[in-house]
Short mmCIF file of the C-alpha atoms (twelve columns), coordinates in Angstrom:
data_MODEL
# 
_entry.id   MODEL 
# 
loop_
_atom_site.group_PDB 
_atom_site.id 
_atom_site.type_symbol 
_atom_site.label_atom_id 
_atom_site.label_alt_id 
_atom_site.label_comp_id 
_atom_site.label_asym_id 
_atom_site.label_seq_id 
_atom_site.Cartn_x 
_atom_site.Cartn_y 
_atom_site.Cartn_z 
_atom_site.pdbx_PDB_model_num 
ATOM 1   C CA . HIS A 1   -111.966 78.662  10.432  1 
ATOM 2   C CA . LYS A 2   -111.492 78.723  6.669   1 
ATOM 3   C CA . ALA A 3   -110.175 82.210  6.865   1 
ATOM 4   C CA . GLU A 4   -107.648 81.070  9.396   1 
ATOM 5   C CA . GLU A 5   -106.568 78.271  7.094   1 
ATOM 6   C CA . VAL A 6   -106.103 80.714  4.219   1 
ATOM 7   C CA . THR A 7   -104.197 83.075  6.443   1 
ATOM 8   C CA . TYR A 8   -102.108 80.208  7.778   1 
ATOM 9   C CA . THR A 9   -101.400 78.967  4.238   1 
ATOM 10  C CA . LYS A 10  -100.402 82.457  3.178   1 
ATOM 11  C CA . PHE A 11  -98.245  82.743  6.259   1 
ATOM 12  C CA . GLU A 12  -96.680  79.366  5.561   1 
ATOM 13  C CA . TYR A 13  -96.070  80.349  1.911   1 
ATOM 14  C CA . TRP A 14  -94.550  83.625  3.028   1 
ATOM 15  C CA . CYS A 15  -92.335  81.837  5.540   1 
ATOM 16  C CA . THR A 16  -91.189  79.324  2.908   1 
ATOM 17  C CA . ASN A 17  -90.432  82.090  0.409   1 
ATOM 18  C CA . SER A 18  -88.796  84.210  3.089   1 
ATOM 19  C CA . LYS A 19  -86.705  81.224  4.182   1 
ATOM 20  C CA . LYS A 20  -85.595  80.590  0.583   1 
ATOM 21  C CA . THR A 21  -84.810  84.284  0.124   1 
ATOM 22  C CA . LEU A 22  -82.908  84.393  3.401   1 
ATOM 23  C CA . GLU A 23  -81.012  81.172  2.600   1 
ATOM 24  C CA . LYS A 24  -80.125  82.574  -0.811  1 
ATOM 25  C CA . ALA A 25  -79.010  85.900  0.735   1 
ATOM 26  C CA . VAL A 26  -77.039  84.062  3.442   1 
ATOM 27  C CA . ALA A 27  -75.388  81.870  0.776   1 
ATOM 28  C CA . GLU A 28  -74.498  84.943  -1.315  1 
ATOM 29  C CA . GLU A 29  -73.186  86.815  1.705   1 
ATOM 30  C CA . THR A 30  -71.263  83.737  2.872   1 
ATOM 31  C CA . SER A 31  -69.701  83.497  -0.592  1 
ATOM 32  C CA . LEU A 32  -68.898  87.207  -0.484  1 
ATOM 33  C CA . ILE A 33  -67.357  86.830  2.972   1 
ATOM 34  C CA . GLU A 34  -65.206  83.931  1.716   1 
ATOM 35  C CA . ARG A 35  -64.038  85.950  -1.309  1 
ATOM 36  C CA . LEU A 36  -63.333  88.985  0.878   1 
ATOM 37  C CA . SER A 37  -61.512  86.805  3.411   1 
ATOM 38  C CA . GLU A 38  -59.356  85.393  0.616   1 
ATOM 39  C CA . ALA A 39  -58.702  88.918  -0.701  1 
ATOM 40  C CA . ILE A 40  -57.796  90.090  2.802   1 
ATOM 41  C CA . ALA A 41  -55.441  87.139  3.280   1 
ATOM 42  C CA . SER A 42  -53.889  87.815  -0.115  1 
ATOM 43  C CA . HIS A 43  -53.431  91.498  0.719   1 
ATOM 44  C CA . GLU A 44  -51.987  90.630  4.123   1 
ATOM 45  C CA . LYS A 45  -49.442  88.327  2.448   1 
ATOM 46  C CA . ARG A 46  -48.673  91.058  -0.088  1 
ATOM 47  C CA . GLU A 47  -48.262  93.504  2.798   1 
ATOM 48  C CA . GLU A 48  -45.741  91.149  4.449   1 
ATOM 49  C CA . VAL A 49  -43.815  90.824  1.181   1 
ATOM 50  C CA . LEU A 50  -43.829  94.587  0.682   1 
ATOM 51  C CA . LYS A 51  -42.693  95.203  4.255   1 
ATOM 52  C CA . ALA A 52  -39.834  92.737  3.739   1 
ATOM 53  C CA . ASP A 53  -38.958  94.470  0.447   1 
ATOM 54  C CA . ILE A 54  -39.034  97.867  2.160   1 
ATOM 55  C CA . ALA A 55  -36.768  96.600  4.953   1 
ATOM 56  C CA . LYS A 56  -34.359  95.131  2.388   1 
ATOM 57  C CA . LEU A 57  -34.353  98.388  0.408   1 
ATOM 58  C CA . GLY A 58  -33.740  100.315 3.626   1 
ATOM 59  C CA . GLU A 59  -30.702  98.150  4.312   1 
ATOM 60  C CA . GLU A 60  -29.494  98.672  0.735   1 
ATOM 61  C CA . LEU A 61  -29.909  102.432 1.138   1 
ATOM 62  C CA . GLN A 62  -27.884  102.353 4.342   1 
ATOM 63  C CA . ALA A 63  -25.160  100.345 2.603   1 
ATOM 64  C CA . LEU A 64  -25.186  102.809 -0.295  1 
ATOM 65  C CA . ASP A 65  -24.937  105.731 2.127   1 
ATOM 66  C CA . VAL A 66  -21.872  104.110 3.709   1 
ATOM 67  C CA . GLU A 67  -20.385  103.440 0.266   1 
ATOM 68  C CA . ILE A 68  -21.066  107.033 -0.821  1 
ATOM 69  C CA . ALA A 69  -19.337  108.314 2.317   1 
ATOM 70  C CA . GLN A 70  -16.326  106.081 1.635   1 
ATOM 71  C CA . VAL A 71  -16.142  107.081 -2.030  1 
ATOM 72  C CA . THR A 72  -16.485  110.739 -1.093  1 
ATOM 73  C CA . GLN A 73  -13.638  110.395 1.407   1 
ATOM 74  C CA . VAL A 74  -11.432  108.664 -1.180  1 
ATOM 75  C CA . ARG A 75  -12.306  111.359 -3.726  1 
ATOM 76  C CA . GLU A 76  -11.443  114.118 -1.243  1 
ATOM 77  C CA . GLU A 77  -8.159   112.406 -0.378  1 
ATOM 78  C CA . GLY A 78  -7.422   112.070 -4.093  1 
ATOM 79  C CA . ARG A 79  -8.271   115.712 -4.652  1 
ATOM 80  C CA . ALA A 80  -5.982   116.762 -1.789  1 
ATOM 81  C CA . LEU A 81  -3.194   114.571 -3.169  1 
ATOM 82  C CA . TYR A 82  -3.740   116.029 -6.633  1 
ATOM 83  C CA . GLN A 83  -3.566   119.561 -5.230  1 
ATOM 84  C CA . GLU A 84  -0.377   118.689 -3.356  1 
ATOM 85  C CA . ARG A 85  1.217    117.099 -6.428  1 
ATOM 86  C CA . SER A 86  0.009    119.886 -8.696  1 
ATOM 87  C CA . THR A 87  1.533    122.489 -6.389  1 
ATOM 88  C CA . ALA A 88  4.799    120.507 -6.220  1 
ATOM 89  C CA . HIS A 89  4.776    120.170 -10.011 1 
ATOM 90  C CA . SER A 90  4.174    123.908 -10.458 1 
ATOM 91  C CA . ASN A 91  6.944    124.685 -7.976  1 
ATOM 92  C CA . THR A 92  9.293    122.311 -9.828  1 
ATOM 93  C CA . ILE A 93  8.512    123.975 -13.150 1 
ATOM 94  C CA . LYS A 94  9.131    127.400 -11.583 1 
ATOM 95  C CA . ALA A 95  12.436   126.217 -10.083 1 
ATOM 96  C CA . ILE A 96  13.556   124.816 -13.453 1 
ATOM 97  C CA . GLN A 97  12.581   128.051 -15.198 1 
ATOM 98  C CA . ASP A 98  14.533   130.044 -12.601 1 
ATOM 99  C CA . ALA A 99  17.534   127.717 -13.024 1 
ATOM 100 C CA . VAL A 100 17.398   128.120 -16.821 1 
ATOM 101 C CA . THR A 101 17.267   131.907 -16.426 1 
ATOM 102 C CA . ILE A 102 20.242   131.834 -14.044 1 
ATOM 103 C CA . LEU A 103 22.173   129.529 -16.387 1 
ATOM 104 C CA . GLU A 104 21.427   131.796 -19.331 1 
ATOM 105 C CA . GLN A 105 22.589   134.812 -17.314 1 
ATOM 106 C CA . SER A 106 25.700   133.005 -16.104 1 
ATOM 107 C CA . LYS A 107 26.466   131.929 -19.669 1 
ATOM 108 C CA . ALA A 108 26.510   135.568 -20.699 1 
ATOM 109 C CA . ASP A 109 28.506   136.469 -17.566 1 
ATOM 110 C CA . THR A 110 30.977   133.631 -18.258 1 
ATOM 111 C CA . ALA A 111 31.440   134.786 -21.838 1 
ATOM 112 C CA . ALA A 112 32.093   138.328 -20.615 1 
ATOM 113 C CA . LEU A 113 34.521   136.998 -17.986 1 
ATOM 114 C CA . MET A 114 36.398   135.009 -20.639 1 
ATOM 115 C CA . VAL A 115 36.724   138.121 -22.825 1 
ATOM 116 C CA . LEU A 116 37.849   140.088 -19.768 1 
ATOM 117 C CA . ARG A 117 40.447   137.430 -18.894 1 
ATOM 118 C CA . LYS A 118 41.817   137.547 -22.444 1 
ATOM 119 C CA . SER A 119 42.008   141.329 -22.196 1 
ATOM 120 C CA . VAL A 120 43.759   141.089 -18.818 1 
ATOM 121 C CA . GLY A 121 46.188   138.589 -20.338 1 
ATOM 122 C CA . ARG A 122 46.995   141.131 -23.055 1 
ATOM 123 C CA . VAL A 123 47.400   143.857 -20.429 1 
ATOM 124 C CA . VAL A 124 49.834   141.629 -18.495 1 
ATOM 125 C CA . ALA A 125 51.795   141.058 -21.695 1 
ATOM 126 C CA . LEU A 126 51.811   144.788 -22.393 1 
ATOM 127 C CA . LEU A 127 52.927   145.520 -18.815 1 
ATOM 128 C CA . ALA A 128 55.768   143.018 -19.169 1 
ATOM 129 C CA . ALA A 129 56.804   144.543 -22.465 1 
ATOM 130 C CA . SER A 130 56.577   148.087 -21.179 1 
ATOM 131 C CA . GLY A 131 58.312   147.361 -17.893 1 
ATOM 132 C CA . GLY A 132 55.304   147.490 -15.528 1 
ATOM 133 C CA . SER A 133 55.705   146.417 -11.929 1 
ATOM 134 C CA . GLN A 134 55.998   142.717 -11.167 1 
ATOM 135 C CA . GLN A 135 53.385   143.027 -8.398  1 
ATOM 136 C CA . ALA A 136 50.762   144.479 -10.807 1 
ATOM 137 C CA . ARG A 137 51.533   141.792 -13.378 1 
ATOM 138 C CA . ASP A 138 51.236   139.027 -10.730 1 
ATOM 139 C CA . GLN A 139 47.870   140.337 -9.496  1 
ATOM 140 C CA . LEU A 140 46.484   140.630 -13.028 1 
ATOM 141 C CA . SER A 141 47.861   137.188 -13.945 1 
ATOM 142 C CA . ALA A 142 46.224   135.664 -10.831 1 
ATOM 143 C CA . PHE A 143 42.882   137.240 -11.806 1 
ATOM 144 C CA . ALA A 144 43.188   135.962 -15.400 1 
ATOM 145 C CA . GLU A 145 44.003   132.419 -14.237 1 
ATOM 146 C CA . GLU A 146 41.594   132.169 -11.266 1 
ATOM 147 C CA . ASP A 147 39.023   129.321 -11.430 1 
ATOM 148 C CA . TYR A 148 35.445   130.535 -10.772 1 
ATOM 149 C CA . ASP A 149 33.613   127.188 -10.946 1 
# 
């Protein structure tokens, strides 16, 4: 019976130690579970915040895409207007250059016409002095006096 008592005492000691070890392990694991639960909750909240941030950034990107499209359209319209005005400006410059050339040519032509008119006037005077026909003098006088404006 003594052997049974020793075995029982050893068993009881083992049970007590095992209970303490198990309680300690359960307490440690419970603490770990609490810390992990808090970390999970924290990460879940962070995930919600990040999802909200991502949604907000997505909306901002969409707004920026719309703004880029509008700015691009305005820029294209401005470019088309610039091209139109630039072409009109170039055409105006060309027309002015052509007008200046024509005026310069007409200036020379006018000067030659004035010299010719003076010469015709002298011819009319010579015809009158030399007895040329009245009809020839009238035609030359009309040419010399004609207005070409």
